[in-house]
N, C-alpha and C positions, 0 to 999 in steps of 0.2 A: 858677423855681418857688419860692413862699414856703415857708419851713420850718414844718412842722406842729408845734405844741406838744402834747405828750401827757404830762401830769404824773401819770399813774397809777403804781401799784406795778409791780414786775417781774412779779407774777402777772397784773395787768391787761394788760400788754404781751404776755405769753404768750397770754392769751385772745384778744387782738386779732390776734395772729400767726396762730393756727389758724383764726380766723374769716375772715381775709382769704384764707387758702388755700382754705377751703371755698367761698368765693364767687368764687375765681379773680381776685381784685382785686389786681393787680400794684402799683398806685399806693399803696394802703393798706399792703400788705405792705412795700414798700420804705421807706415813711415811718417804719417801726418800727426800722429799722437805725440804728446810730450813724453819725455823719458821717465818722468815721475811715476812711481808705482801707485800713486793715489788717484790716477785718472779714473773717470767714472763714465759708464755708458748705461743708459736705460732705454731699452727698446719698448715699443708699445706693448702693454699688457704683460710685461716681463719684470723679473726682479732686478735690482740694482747690481751691476757688475763693477768690480773694482780691480784695477791692475791689468797689465798687458795680456797675461795668459787667459784670463776670463773673457776679456773683450775680444781677443783674437779668436777664441773658440766659438764665441757667439756668431761672429761674422762668417767663420768657416761653415757653420751650420746653415746660416742664411743663404750663402752662396752655393750650397749643395743643390738647391732648387733652381739655380740660374741667377743671372744678374737681376737687379732691381732698378727700375727706371723711375727716378724721382724728379718732378718738376717743382722747384721752390718758388714761392711767391710771398708777398706781403712782408718783406724783410723790415724789421725794426732793429737798428744796430746802435749800441752804445760803446764807444771806444775811448780808451785813455792810453797813456804811454805803454803800459805793460799788460793790459787786458782788453778784451773785446767780447761783448755778449751780443749774440744774434738770436733774435726770436723770429721765427718764420713759419710758414705753412708749407707742408710737404704734400703734394698730390702725387700718388704713386701707383704703379702696377708692377707686378712680378712678371717676369718673362714667360713663365709657365702657368699663369693664373688669369682668369677672365677679369675684365675691367670691374672695378668696384666703386660705388659712390662713397668713398671713404677718404678722409683727409687727416693728416697728422699735424699737431702743433709741436714744433721742435725748438729747443734752446741749445745753441752751440756756444761753448765758452772757449776762448782762445787765450793763450798766454804767450808773452814774448820771452823766448829762451835764447841761450847762446847760439842755437841752431836756427833761429828765426821763429816765426809764429807757429804754434802747435796747438792741437786740440787738447783741452783739459777735461771737458765734459760734453757729452752729447746726450740729451734727454728728449725722448719723443713719446707723445701720448696721443691716443686716438681722441679726436675731437667729436663732440656731439653735433648732430645735424649734418646738412649738406655743406660741401666746400663753398666758401664765399666766392662770388663772382666779381668782386671788386678788383680794381687794378692794384699793382704793386705799390706799396708805400715804403719809403725809406727815410729814416731819421738818424743822423749821425751827430753825436755830441762829443765835443773835445774838451 
């Protein structure tokens, strides 16, 4: 399979990541990950997954139940020349599930590669309590 070139910023890769999830598009989602086999994905209440095969299999299982619609908010971003770390809140619902008063705290780590910015780590955990009602905040450090 040819390697897809995506030269956008870490922010654009993040938007493409959540867009692929909302469409249940496994190929587009996996194209956003770094080629390194040390990539990591941790879904809420799930074990740590390392490498493309394990991460791909997990998303295949998630998409078997339909796409997942995630609204992100409260982004806090730290960027430097080769890495970007985004901490955000995910408000979500599954296409085939009723609305839940549930929110996820996620950390997405991006690295600059010869193919452009790519996901190195996605870690999501169920947060205690109700989702915050505050407006989005963003902080970018260079």
